[in-house]
C-alpha positions as CSV (number, residue, x, y, z in Angstrom):
1,M,0.0,0.0,0.0
2,Q,1.2,3.5,-0.7
3,T,0.3,6.8,1.1
4,V,-0.2,10.1,-0.8
5,A,-1.4,13.5,0.1
6,V,-4.3,14.8,-2.0
7,Q,-5.6,18.4,-2.3
8,I,-9.2,18.6,-3.4
9,Q,-11.1,21.7,-4.5
10,D,-13.9,22.4,-2.1
11,S,-16.4,22.3,-4.9
12,Y,-15.2,18.8,-5.9
13,M,-15.1,17.3,-2.4
14,K,-18.6,15.6,-2.6
15,K,-17.8,13.9,-5.9
16,F,-14.4,12.8,-4.6
17,L,-15.8,11.3,-1.5
18,S,-18.5,9.5,-3.6
19,Y,-15.7,8.0,-5.8
20,V,-13.7,7.0,-2.7
21,N,-16.8,5.4,-1.1
22,S,-17.5,3.4,-4.3
23,H,-13.9,2.1,-4.3
24,S,-13.5,1.7,-0.5
25,E,-12.0,-1.8,-0.9
26,N,-8.9,-0.2,-2.4
27,I,-8.8,3.3,-0.7
28,T,-8.6,4.2,2.9
29,I,-8.9,7.8,4.1
30,T,-7.4,9.0,7.4
31,K,-6.9,12.5,8.7
32,D,-3.4,13.4,9.6
33,K,-3.5,15.3,12.9
34,K,-0.1,16.9,12.3
35,L,-1.4,18.5,9.1
36,E,-4.5,19.8,10.9
37,Y,-2.4,21.7,13.4
38,D,0.3,22.8,10.8
39,P,-0.4,22.4,7.1
40,Y,3.4,22.7,6.4
41,F,4.4,20.1,9.1
42,Y,6.3,17.8,6.8
43,E,8.0,20.6,4.9
44,R,9.2,22.1,8.2
45,K,10.3,18.7,9.5
46,Q,12.3,18.1,6.3
47,Q,14.0,21.5,6.5
48,L,14.8,21.0,10.2
49,Q,16.4,17.7,9.4
50,K,18.4,19.3,6.6
51,D,19.6,22.1,9.0
52,M,20.6,19.6,11.6
53,D,22.5,17.6,9.0
54,D,24.3,20.7,7.8
55,I,25.3,21.5,11.4
56,D,26.5,18.0,12.0
57,N,28.6,17.9,8.8
58,G,30.1,21.4,9.3
59,K,28.3,23.2,6.4
60,I,26.7,25.5,8.9
61,K,28.3,26.8,12.1
62,M,26.0,27.0,15.1
63,I,26.9,29.6,17.7
64,N,26.2,29.3,21.4
65,N,23.5,31.2,23.2
66,K,25.9,33.7,25.0
67,D,27.6,34.6,21.7
68,F,24.3,35.1,20.0
69,W,23.0,37.5,22.6
70,D,26.4,39.3,22.7
71,E,26.0,39.9,19.0
72,I,22.4,41.1,19.4
73,D,23.4,43.5,22.2
74,S,26.3,44.8,20.1
75,F,24.0,45.3,17.1
76,T,21.3,47.1,19.1
77,E,24.0,49.4,20.6
78,S,25.3,50.3,17.1
79,L,21.7,51.3,16.1
80,Q,21.5,53.7,19.0
81,K,24.7,55.6,18.0
């Protein structure tokens, strides 16, 4: 069995569900709670994984919390001059 995401025009939903019901032995519909909360969940998850991989293999340098806030403080001070 394979899983796919399908986007359906609101105006076509009734016909789509009718088709699915008439082929229910081959099609199962389940709601993905993650997508209900965040329609871009899987895209964000994929990007986060890519970012973590880039950090792990040295493509991106991650700075520590203290250095980050020091840079923010320095930046805001430069704006006030």
